[in-house]
FIMI-662625 format. One record per residue (C-alpha): residue in three letters; x, y, z. Coordinates in steps of 0.2 Angstrom, whole numbers, plus 5000, padded with zeros to 4 digits. Example, Ala and Ser with C-alpha at 12.3 -4.5 7.8 and 13.67 -1.06 7.14 Angstrom:
<sites>
<resn = ALA; c1 = 5062; c2 = 4978; c3 = 5039> .
<resn = SER; c1 = 5068; c2 = 4995; c3 = 5036> .
</sites>
This chain:
<sites>
<resn = MET; c1 = 4842; c2 = 5309; c3 = 5164> .
<resn = THR; c1 = 4854; c2 = 5320; c3 = 5154> .
<resn = PRO; c1 = 4871; c2 = 5313; c3 = 5157> .
<resn = VAL; c1 = 4882; c2 = 5324; c3 = 5164> .
<resn = ALA; c1 = 4902; c2 = 5328; c3 = 5164> .
<resn = LEU; c1 = 4916; c2 = 5337; c3 = 5171> .
<resn = THR; c1 = 4929; c2 = 5342; c3 = 5162> .
<resn = ILE; c1 = 4945; c2 = 5348; c3 = 5173> .
<resn = ALA; c1 = 4957; c2 = 5356; c3 = 5161> .
<resn = GLY; c1 = 4964; c2 = 5373; c3 = 5154> .
<resn = SER; c1 = 4955; c2 = 5387; c3 = 5143> .
<resn = ASP; c1 = 4964; c2 = 5388; c3 = 5124> .
<resn = SER; c1 = 4959; c2 = 5406; c3 = 5119> .
<resn = GLY; c1 = 4962; c2 = 5399; c3 = 5100> .
<resn = GLY; c1 = 4946; c2 = 5385; c3 = 5104> .
<resn = GLY; c1 = 4957; c2 = 5370; c3 = 5098> .
<resn = ALA; c1 = 4959; c2 = 5361; c3 = 5110> .
<resn = GLY; c1 = 4958; c2 = 5361; c3 = 5131> .
<resn = ILE; c1 = 4941; c2 = 5365; c3 = 5139> .
<resn = GLN; c1 = 4933; c2 = 5374; c3 = 5124> .
<resn = ALA; c1 = 4936; c2 = 5356; c3 = 5114> .
<resn = ASP; c1 = 4931; c2 = 5346; c3 = 5131> .
<resn = LEU; c1 = 4913; c2 = 5355; c3 = 5129> .
<resn = LYS; c1 = 4910; c2 = 5354; c3 = 5111> .
<resn = THR; c1 = 4915; c2 = 5336; c3 = 5111> .
<resn = PHE; c1 = 4901; c2 = 5333; c3 = 5129> .
<resn = SER; c1 = 4889; c2 = 5342; c3 = 5117> .
<resn = ALA; c1 = 4890; c2 = 5331; c3 = 5102> .
<resn = PHE; c1 = 4888; c2 = 5317; c3 = 5111> .
<resn = GLY; c1 = 4872; c2 = 5324; c3 = 5120> .
<resn = VAL; c1 = 4881; c2 = 5326; c3 = 5138> .
<resn = PHE; c1 = 4880; c2 = 5341; c3 = 5147> .
<resn = GLY; c1 = 4898; c2 = 5348; c3 = 5150> .
<resn = THR; c1 = 4902; c2 = 5358; c3 = 5163> .
<resn = SER; c1 = 4920; c2 = 5363; c3 = 5169> .
<resn = ALA; c1 = 4934; c2 = 5368; c3 = 5183> .
<resn = ILE; c1 = 4949; c2 = 5380; c3 = 5174> .
<resn = THR; c1 = 4968; c2 = 5375; c3 = 5178> .
<resn = ALA; c1 = 4975; c2 = 5390; c3 = 5166> .
<resn = VAL; c1 = 4970; c2 = 5402; c3 = 5157> .
<resn = THR; c1 = 4981; c2 = 5399; c3 = 5141> .
<resn = ALA; c1 = 4984; c2 = 5418; c3 = 5126> .
<resn = GLN; c1 = 4987; c2 = 5401; c3 = 5111> .
<resn = ASN; c1 = 4982; c2 = 5397; c3 = 5093> .
<resn = SER; c1 = 4985; c2 = 5386; c3 = 5079> .
<resn = MET; c1 = 5002; c2 = 5393; c3 = 5080> .
<resn = ARG; c1 = 5010; c2 = 5393; c3 = 5096> .
<resn = VAL; c1 = 5005; c2 = 5397; c3 = 5117> .
<resn = GLY; c1 = 5010; c2 = 5413; c3 = 5121> .
<resn = ALA; c1 = 5005; c2 = 5414; c3 = 5138> .
<resn = VAL; c1 = 5001; c2 = 5403; c3 = 5153> .
<resn = HIS; c1 = 4992; c2 = 5409; c3 = 5169> .
<resn = LEU; c1 = 4987; c2 = 5397; c3 = 5182> .
<resn = ILE; c1 = 4973; c2 = 5397; c3 = 5191> .
<resn = PRO; c1 = 4978; c2 = 5397; c3 = 5212> .
<resn = ALA; c1 = 4973; c2 = 5377; c3 = 5218> .
<resn = GLU; c1 = 4961; c2 = 5383; c3 = 5228> .
<resn = MET; c1 = 4949; c2 = 5391; c3 = 5217> .
<resn = VAL; c1 = 4952; c2 = 5374; c3 = 5204> .
<resn = ALA; c1 = 4945; c2 = 5363; c3 = 5222> .
<resn = ALA; c1 = 4932; c2 = 5378; c3 = 5221> .
<resn = GLN; c1 = 4925; c2 = 5374; c3 = 5204> .
<resn = ILE; c1 = 4927; c2 = 5357; c3 = 5207> .
<resn = GLU; c1 = 4917; c2 = 5358; c3 = 5223> .
<resn = ALA; c1 = 4903; c2 = 5369; c3 = 5216> .
<resn = VAL; c1 = 4899; c2 = 5356; c3 = 5201> .
<resn = PHE; c1 = 4898; c2 = 5339; c3 = 5211> .
<resn = ALA; c1 = 4888; c2 = 5350; c3 = 5224> .
<resn = ASP; c1 = 4876; c2 = 5354; c3 = 5214> .
<resn = LEU; c1 = 4877; c2 = 5340; c3 = 5199> .
<resn = PRO; c1 = 4872; c2 = 5321; c3 = 5196> .
<resn = VAL; c1 = 4893; c2 = 5320; c3 = 5187> .
<resn = ALA; c1 = 4894; c2 = 5306; c3 = 5181> .
<resn = SER; c1 = 4911; c2 = 5306; c3 = 5172> .
<resn = VAL; c1 = 4926; c2 = 5316; c3 = 5176> .
<resn = LYS; c1 = 4939; c2 = 5320; c3 = 5160> .
<resn = ILE; c1 = 4957; c2 = 5325; c3 = 5166> .
<resn = GLY; c1 = 4968; c2 = 5336; c3 = 5155> .
<resn = MET; c1 = 4980; c2 = 5351; c3 = 5157> .
<resn = LEU; c1 = 4984; c2 = 5353; c3 = 5177> .
<resn = GLY; c1 = 4998; c2 = 5364; c3 = 5178> .
<resn = ASN; c1 = 5007; c2 = 5359; c3 = 5193> .
<resn = ALA; c1 = 5008; c2 = 5350; c3 = 5209> .
<resn = ASN; c1 = 4998; c2 = 5361; c3 = 5218> .
<resn = ILE; c1 = 4986; c2 = 5360; c3 = 5207> .
<resn = ILE; c1 = 4987; c2 = 5341; c3 = 5206> .
<resn = ALA; c1 = 4986; c2 = 5337; c3 = 5222> .
<resn = ALA; c1 = 4968; c2 = 5351; c3 = 5226> .
<resn = VAL; c1 = 4962; c2 = 5340; c3 = 5211> .
<resn = ALA; c1 = 4965; c2 = 5321; c3 = 5218> .
<resn = LYS; c1 = 4959; c2 = 5327; c3 = 5236> .
<resn = SER; c1 = 4941; c2 = 5335; c3 = 5228> .
<resn = LEU; c1 = 4939; c2 = 5319; c3 = 5218> .
<resn = ALA; c1 = 4941; c2 = 5308; c3 = 5233> .
<resn = ARG; c1 = 4930; c2 = 5318; c3 = 5243> .
<resn = HIS; c1 = 4917; c2 = 5315; c3 = 5229> .
<resn = GLY; c1 = 4920; c2 = 5299; c3 = 5225> .
<resn = ALA; c1 = 4921; c2 = 5305; c3 = 5208> .
<resn = SER; c1 = 4921; c2 = 5286; c3 = 5196> .
<resn = GLY; c1 = 4923; c2 = 5288; c3 = 5173> .
<resn = ILE; c1 = 4942; c2 = 5295; c3 = 5178> .
<resn = VAL; c1 = 4948; c2 = 5300; c3 = 5160> .
<resn = LEU; c1 = 4966; c2 = 5306; c3 = 5164> .
<resn = ASP; c1 = 4974; c2 = 5314; c3 = 5147> .
<resn = PRO; c1 = 4992; c2 = 5319; c3 = 5155> .
<resn = VAL; c1 = 4995; c2 = 5334; c3 = 5144> .
<resn = LEU; c1 = 5012; c2 = 5337; c3 = 5147> .
<resn = VAL; c1 = 5018; c2 = 5347; c3 = 5130> .
<resn = ALA; c1 = 5005; c2 = 5358; c3 = 5118> .
<resn = THR; c1 = 5006; c2 = 5354; c3 = 5102> .
<resn = SER; c1 = 5019; c2 = 5368; c3 = 5098> .
<resn = GLY; c1 = 5031; c2 = 5361; c3 = 5109> .
<resn = ALA; c1 = 5026; c2 = 5372; c3 = 5123> .
<resn = ARG; c1 = 5031; c2 = 5365; c3 = 5140> .
<resn = LEU; c1 = 5012; c2 = 5364; c3 = 5149> .
<resn = LEU; c1 = 5017; c2 = 5352; c3 = 5165> .
<resn = PRO; c1 = 5035; c2 = 5355; c3 = 5172> .
<resn = LYS; c1 = 5046; c2 = 5340; c3 = 5175> .
<resn = GLU; c1 = 5044; c2 = 5341; c3 = 5195> .
<resn = ALA; c1 = 5026; c2 = 5339; c3 = 5194> .
<resn = LEU; c1 = 5027; c2 = 5322; c3 = 5185> .
<resn = ASP; c1 = 5028; c2 = 5314; c3 = 5202> .
<resn = ALA; c1 = 5012; c2 = 5323; c3 = 5208> .
<resn = LEU; c1 = 5004; c2 = 5316; c3 = 5194> .
<resn = VAL; c1 = 5010; c2 = 5299; c3 = 5193> .
<resn = THR; c1 = 5006; c2 = 5294; c3 = 5215> .
<resn = LEU; c1 = 4991; c2 = 5307; c3 = 5218> .
<resn = LEU; c1 = 4982; c2 = 5305; c3 = 5200> .
<resn = LEU; c1 = 4986; c2 = 5289; c3 = 5192> .
<resn = PRO; c1 = 4978; c2 = 5278; c3 = 5206> .
<resn = ARG; c1 = 4962; c2 = 5286; c3 = 5204> .
<resn = ALA; c1 = 4959; c2 = 5286; c3 = 5185> .
<resn = HIS; c1 = 4950; c2 = 5272; c3 = 5177> .
<resn = LEU; c1 = 4958; c2 = 5276; c3 = 5160> .
<resn = LEU; c1 = 4976; c2 = 5283; c3 = 5156> .
<resn = THR; c1 = 4977; c2 = 5291; c3 = 5140> .
<resn = PRO; c1 = 4997; c2 = 5295; c3 = 5135> .
<resn = ASN; c1 = 4999; c2 = 5296; c3 = 5118> .
<resn = LEU; c1 = 5018; c2 = 5289; c3 = 5113> .
<resn = PRO; c1 = 5030; c2 = 5301; c3 = 5119> .
<resn = GLU; c1 = 5019; c2 = 5304; c3 = 5136> .
<resn = ALA; c1 = 5021; c2 = 5285; c3 = 5138> .
<resn = ALA; c1 = 5036; c2 = 5289; c3 = 5135> .
<resn = ALA; c1 = 5042; c2 = 5302; c3 = 5146> .
<resn = LEU; c1 = 5027; c2 = 5294; c3 = 5161> .
<resn = THR; c1 = 5039; c2 = 5277; c3 = 5161> .
<resn = GLY; c1 = 5057; c2 = 5285; c3 = 5157> .
<resn = SER; c1 = 5058; c2 = 5273; c3 = 5142> .
<resn = PRO; c1 = 5062; c2 = 5278; c3 = 5125> .
<resn = ILE; c1 = 5047; c2 = 5282; c3 = 5114> .
<resn = ALA; c1 = 5039; c2 = 5263; c3 = 5108> .
<resn = MET; c1 = 5043; c2 = 5260; c3 = 5090> .
<resn = ASP; c1 = 5029; c2 = 5246; c3 = 5090> .
<resn = GLU; c1 = 5016; c2 = 5237; c3 = 5098> .
<resn = ALA; c1 = 5026; c2 = 5226; c3 = 5111> .
<resn = ALA; c1 = 5036; c2 = 5241; c3 = 5118> .
<resn = MET; c1 = 5017; c2 = 5250; c3 = 5120> .
<resn = ILE; c1 = 5012; c2 = 5235; c3 = 5128> .
<resn = THR; c1 = 5028; c2 = 5236; c3 = 5141> .
<resn = GLN; c1 = 5025; c2 = 5252; c3 = 5144> .
<resn = ALA; c1 = 5006; c2 = 5251; c3 = 5145> .
<resn = ARG; c1 = 5009; c2 = 5237; c3 = 5159> .
<resn = ALA; c1 = 5022; c2 = 5248; c3 = 5168> .
<resn = LEU; c1 = 5007; c2 = 5261; c3 = 5171> .
<resn = LEU; c1 = 4996; c2 = 5250; c3 = 5178> .
<resn = ALA; c1 = 5009; c2 = 5245; c3 = 5190> .
<resn = MET; c1 = 5006; c2 = 5262; c3 = 5197> .
<resn = GLY; c1 = 4988; c2 = 5263; c3 = 5202> .
<resn = THR; c1 = 4978; c2 = 5263; c3 = 5187> .
<resn = GLN; c1 = 4962; c2 = 5253; c3 = 5180> .
<resn = ALA; c1 = 4966; c2 = 5254; c3 = 5162> .
<resn = VAL; c1 = 4977; c2 = 5261; c3 = 5148> .
<resn = LEU; c1 = 4975; c2 = 5266; c3 = 5133> .
<resn = ILE; c1 = 4993; c2 = 5270; c3 = 5124> .
<resn = LYS; c1 = 4988; c2 = 5281; c3 = 5109> .
<resn = GLY; c1 = 4997; c2 = 5278; c3 = 5093> .
<resn = GLY; c1 = 4993; c2 = 5292; c3 = 5081> .
<resn = HIS; c1 = 5011; c2 = 5296; c3 = 5085> .
<resn = GLY; c1 = 5019; c2 = 5283; c3 = 5074> .
<resn = ALA; c1 = 5020; c2 = 5277; c3 = 5060> .
<resn = GLY; c1 = 5015; c2 = 5265; c3 = 5044> .
<resn = ARG; c1 = 4996; c2 = 5264; c3 = 5038> .
<resn = GLN; c1 = 4985; c2 = 5262; c3 = 5051> .
<resn = SER; c1 = 4982; c2 = 5271; c3 = 5067> .
<resn = THR; c1 = 4982; c2 = 5257; c3 = 5082> .
<resn = ASP; c1 = 4978; c2 = 5262; c3 = 5100> .
<resn = LEU; c1 = 4983; c2 = 5249; c3 = 5113> .
<resn = LEU; c1 = 4970; c2 = 5248; c3 = 5127> .
<resn = VAL; c1 = 4978; c2 = 5235; c3 = 5142> .
<resn = ASP; c1 = 4968; c2 = 5232; c3 = 5159> .
<resn = ALA; c1 = 4968; c2 = 5216; c3 = 5169> .
<resn = GLY; c1 = 4959; c2 = 5205; c3 = 5157> .
<resn = GLY; c1 = 4971; c2 = 5210; c3 = 5143> .
<resn = VAL; c1 = 4975; c2 = 5219; c3 = 5129> .
<resn = THR; c1 = 4962; c2 = 5224; c3 = 5115> .
<resn = ARG; c1 = 4968; c2 = 5233; c3 = 5099> .
<resn = PHE; c1 = 4958; c2 = 5247; c3 = 5090> .
<resn = ALA; c1 = 4964; c2 = 5251; c3 = 5074> .
<resn = SER; c1 = 4958; c2 = 5265; c3 = 5060> .
<resn = GLU; c1 = 4965; c2 = 5269; c3 = 5044> .
<resn = ARG; c1 = 4979; c2 = 5287; c3 = 5044> .
<resn = LEU; c1 = 4970; c2 = 5303; c3 = 5040> .
<resn = ASP; c1 = 4984; c2 = 5311; c3 = 5029> .
<resn = VAL; c1 = 4978; c2 = 5329; c3 = 5033> .
<resn = GLY; c1 = 4993; c2 = 5337; c3 = 5039> .
<resn = GLU; c1 = 4997; c2 = 5343; c3 = 5059> .
<resn = PHE; c1 = 4981; c2 = 5347; c3 = 5069> .
<resn = HIS; c1 = 4978; c2 = 5355; c3 = 5087> .
<resn = GLY; c1 = 4966; c2 = 5348; c3 = 5103> .
<resn = GLY; c1 = 4967; c2 = 5328; c3 = 5095> .
<resn = GLY; c1 = 4971; c2 = 5321; c3 = 5111> .
<resn = CYS; c1 = 4957; c2 = 5331; c3 = 5121> .
<resn = ILE; c1 = 4944; c2 = 5329; c3 = 5108> .
<resn = PHE; c1 = 4949; c2 = 5309; c3 = 5111> .
<resn = SER; c1 = 4948; c2 = 5306; c3 = 5128> .
<resn = ALA; c1 = 4931; c2 = 5321; c3 = 5132> .
<resn = ALA; c1 = 4924; c2 = 5310; c3 = 5119> .
<resn = ILE; c1 = 4929; c2 = 5294; c3 = 5131> .
<resn = ALA; c1 = 4923; c2 = 5301; c3 = 5146> .
<resn = ALA; c1 = 4909; c2 = 5306; c3 = 5138> .
<resn = GLY; c1 = 4903; c2 = 5284; c3 = 5133> .
<resn = LEU; c1 = 4907; c2 = 5283; c3 = 5151> .
<resn = ALA; c1 = 4894; c2 = 5295; c3 = 5158> .
<resn = THR; c1 = 4882; c2 = 5290; c3 = 5143> .
<resn = GLY; c1 = 4884; c2 = 5271; c3 = 5152> .
<resn = TRP; c1 = 4894; c2 = 5263; c3 = 5141> .
<resn = SER; c1 = 4909; c2 = 5253; c3 = 5143> .
<resn = LEU; c1 = 4926; c2 = 5256; c3 = 5143> .
<resn = VAL; c1 = 4928; c2 = 5246; c3 = 5127> .
<resn = ASP; c1 = 4913; c2 = 5256; c3 = 5119> .
<resn = SER; c1 = 4916; c2 = 5270; c3 = 5125> .
<resn = ILE; c1 = 4933; c2 = 5271; c3 = 5115> .
<resn = THR; c1 = 4925; c2 = 5263; c3 = 5101> .
<resn = GLN; c1 = 4914; c2 = 5277; c3 = 5099> .
<resn = ALA; c1 = 4928; c2 = 5288; c3 = 5102> .
<resn = LYS; c1 = 4940; c2 = 5283; c3 = 5087> .
<resn = HIS; c1 = 4927; c2 = 5283; c3 = 5078> .
<resn = PHE; c1 = 4923; c2 = 5300; c3 = 5081> .
<resn = ILE; c1 = 4940; c2 = 5308; c3 = 5079> .
<resn = ALA; c1 = 4941; c2 = 5297; c3 = 5064> .
<resn = ARG; c1 = 4926; c2 = 5307; c3 = 5057> .
<resn = THR; c1 = 4933; c2 = 5323; c3 = 5064> .
<resn = ILE; c1 = 4950; c2 = 5322; c3 = 5058> .
<resn = ALA; c1 = 4943; c2 = 5319; c3 = 5042> .
<resn = ALA; c1 = 4929; c2 = 5334; c3 = 5042> .
<resn = ALA; c1 = 4942; c2 = 5346; c3 = 5048> .
<resn = PRO; c1 = 4942; c2 = 5360; c3 = 5032> .
<resn = SER; c1 = 4955; c2 = 5358; c3 = 5021> .
<resn = HIS; c1 = 4960; c2 = 5377; c3 = 5022> .
<resn = ALA; c1 = 4964; c2 = 5383; c3 = 5037> .
<resn = LEU; c1 = 4955; c2 = 5390; c3 = 5050> .
<resn = GLY; c1 = 4974; c2 = 5399; c3 = 5055> .
<resn = SER; c1 = 4990; c2 = 5399; c3 = 5051> .
<resn = GLY; c1 = 4997; c2 = 5385; c3 = 5060> .
<resn = ALA; c1 = 4993; c2 = 5368; c3 = 5065> .
<resn = ARG; c1 = 4973; c2 = 5363; c3 = 5060> .
<resn = LEU; c1 = 4961; c2 = 5365; c3 = 5073> .
<resn = LEU; c1 = 4948; c2 = 5354; c3 = 5074> .
<resn = ASN; c1 = 4930; c2 = 5357; c3 = 5076> .
<resn = PRO; c1 = 4920; c2 = 5343; c3 = 5083> .
<resn = ASP; c1 = 4905; c2 = 5351; c3 = 5085> .
<resn = ARG; c1 = 4892; c2 = 5336; c3 = 5078> .
<resn = ARG; c1 = 4893; c2 = 5319; c3 = 5081> .
<resn = THR; c1 = 4890; c2 = 5313; c3 = 5065> .
<resn = GLU; c1 = 4887; c2 = 5293; c3 = 5060> .
</sites>
């Protein structure tokens, strides 16, 4: 049977992130992608020009429609927009006993535009974190969620990850892409301890959509039936290859757009 995954996220008109990036990533892994759109954004590689949030009841209706007809094996959550949407998503996922939930806490776009108001953070922490199988914050997001300075070393990353575990999520993968050094190191922290995932840092300049693609690739692995560690390992290889394969000439005039159109070996 073809595995099925659901992405709950915003639409990126530039195609580099959000729903568009998630569905391309699912397809690259041989996973049938479904979606519930939380927002329509007018954006490109340079900026987010406008955001229109979808009413919470419509977001819930999309989720209900997918679960009513398809065997969803994993869920990737990205941009949510406000507390009402967060509450609707949490309620719908609880109703259907959704599993394999990968929560990517999208707070700010690559361009700097804020995508989740600060006042909605409490709803994210109290309503969705306890339902997540895996939380995938980058360094600034982990700092914002824990009210801490941005981690400057692995010890601080682990401390923040454990603080997030205490909020109820089953596992935390803090991504080190915003860090420094020759290696980009991500740390998985769960009840079993700490697992380190490292790769060479690629000097390709600023790019757009990497976080979406990485978390969607993890969700695709979980939908396929892989373990969490195997899903992260494969996703790490996939995003590294996708970044390395990005064209040297920019598709747009801003951050480099990634294209996860195929799973190269």
